[in-house]
C-alpha positions in Angstrom: 91.7 187.1 -30.7 88.9 188.2 -28.4 85.2 187.6 -28.1 82.7 190.5 -27.5 79.8 189.6 -25.3 77.0 192.2 -25.3 73.6 192.7 -23.6 74.8 191.4 -20.3 73.1 191.9 -17.0 74.5 194.6 -14.8 74.8 192.0 -12.1 77.4 190.1 -14.0 80.9 189.3 -12.7 84.1 187.6 -14.0 83.3 184.3 -12.3 79.9 184.1 -14.0 81.4 184.7 -17.4 84.4 182.4 -16.8 82.1 179.5 -15.9 79.9 180.0 -19.0 82.8 180.2 -21.5 84.8 177.4 -19.8 82.2 175.0 -21.1 83.8 175.6 -24.6 87.5 175.6 -23.7 90.1 177.3 -21.6 89.5 180.9 -20.7 92.6 183.0 -20.6 91.0 186.3 -19.6 87.7 188.0 -18.9 87.4 191.8 -19.0 84.2 193.6 -17.9 84.5 197.4 -18.5 83.0 199.7 -16.0 81.8 203.3 -16.2 84.6 205.6 -15.1 82.3 207.9 -13.0 80.0 205.4 -11.4 82.0 202.2 -11.4 78.9 200.4 -12.7 79.3 197.5 -15.2 78.6 198.8 -18.7 76.6 195.7 -20.0 79.3 194.2 -22.1 82.6 192.2 -21.7 85.5 190.7 -23.6 86.6 187.1 -23.2 89.8 185.6 -24.5 90.2 181.9 -24.9 93.2 179.7 -25.3 92.3 178.5 -28.8 90.5 180.2 -31.7 88.5 177.0 -32.3 87.2 177.2 -28.8 86.2 180.9 -29.4 84.3 179.9 -32.5 82.4 177.1 -30.6 81.5 179.5 -27.8 80.3 182.2 -30.3 78.2 179.7 -32.2 76.6 178.3 -29.1 76.1 181.5 -27.1 75.1 184.1 -29.7 71.4 184.8 -29.1 71.3 182.5 -26.1 69.1 183.5 -23.2 71.2 184.1 -20.0 70.2 185.9 -16.8 66.9 187.0 -18.5 68.8 188.6 -21.5 69.5 187.5 -25.0 73.3 187.6 -25.5 75.1 189.1 -28.4 78.3 187.2 -28.9 80.8 187.7 -31.7 84.5 188.3 -32.6 85.7 191.5 -31.1 86.7 194.2 -33.5 89.8 196.3 -33.0 89.1 199.4 -30.9 88.6 202.6 -33.0 91.0 205.4 -32.4 88.8 208.2 -31.2 90.3 211.5 -30.5 87.6 213.5 -28.6 89.8 216.7 -28.4 90.1 217.4 -32.1 86.8 216.0 -33.3 88.6 213.2 -35.1 90.7 215.5 -37.2 94.4 216.0 -37.1 95.5 219.6 -36.4 99.0 219.5 -37.7 
């Protein structure tokens, strides 16, 4: 499973997030999406931890917490929606 972390500062980096989440368990991976055109951080990230119990602890502790002058939104990541921008979401078969 993965954790969604929203309302992040645009100054954030992987080391910062790793340090915060490491307080709750072993961090396997941190992914910070960037804008394709500008390369700028998009203000959210995904964190994967070794154990689901550690993820639950991190979510409980960090959701709504103030960090880097922002109130974090932290919850279980939902599966990515399949968006097909070329057909407007409709199949053309």
